[in-house]
N, C-alpha and C positions, 0 to 999 in steps of 0.2 A: 504494498498500499503507500513506504514513505517513496518509494524507487517511482510510482508514479505521481505521485505529485512532484518530487522534486521536475520531471523530465517535463512536466505539466509549466513549472516554474521557470524551468530553463527554454522550452517552447515559446513563453510568454515575454522570455527577456531577448529572445533572438528577434521574433515577432516586432517588438517595440523599436529595437536597433534599426529593424530594416525600416520602419514607417519614419523615423527620426533621419535618417540619411536620406530617405526619398524625398519628403520635406524640403529639405536643404537643397536639393539638388535642384527643387523646385521655385526657389529663390534666389536669382543670381543677385551676386556682388553687386556694388553702385560702379565698381571699375566694368565691369562685364555688361552690366545694363547699359551704360552710356557707351559703350563699344554698339550693342544691339541697336541703339539710336539714331547713335550716327551713321550706323550703317546703312538703316531704315532710311534715314533723311535723305541719304547720299541716292539710293536707288529708286528714289520718288522723281520722277520724271517732270512731275509740275511743278516743282520748286526750282530746278532749273540751276544749280548750285549753290541758291538762298541756305546759309548755313548759323541756326541760331548760333548763342552761347549758351553750355548743357551743363548742369552740375545737378550732380543726384547725391543724394543722401538719403539714406535708409529707406530704399524706392521711392521718395519722395523727389520730383524731377521739377528743376528748378530753368526755366527757358530765358534767356534775354537777349537783348541786340536790338538793333535797329533793319525795320523793316521797309520795302516801299509801300507796300500796299495790305491792303488786310487778306486778302485774297492768301498770301501767304502766310501772315499769324492762324487763320482758320486751318489750314491743311498742314502745317507744322502742330499743329494739337492733333488735329486727326489723325497724322501718320504715330505722334508719338505715343497717344490715347493705345491704339493699335499693339503696341510693343508687346511682348508680353514680359513681366515682372513690374509692369511701372503700375505705383501706386496714386498717388496725387499727383498734379502737376499746378506749378504756380510759375504764371503768365506773366512776366515782366518784360515783357517784347514791345518795343514801341514802331509806329507806324509812322515815317515820316512823310 
């Protein structure tokens, strides 16, 4: 009976460890998330090379810089929002 309980506890610990590792893989670090966002913005043909400053802190993305039109602001936010791992977005971009 004790062996059965020990086996059950070991199995539970293995499952917990696997779930913890899986959840950590799901949330990219800030630098990785910044690279994902940068790549997504570069690949978006609608932005034509427009790139805001990107700062990521604990999954919160802060975007800043001067843009030529409101279209770019909206498009950048749309692309960033679709990037996996992004939490909140702080928009500090200015349209000149």
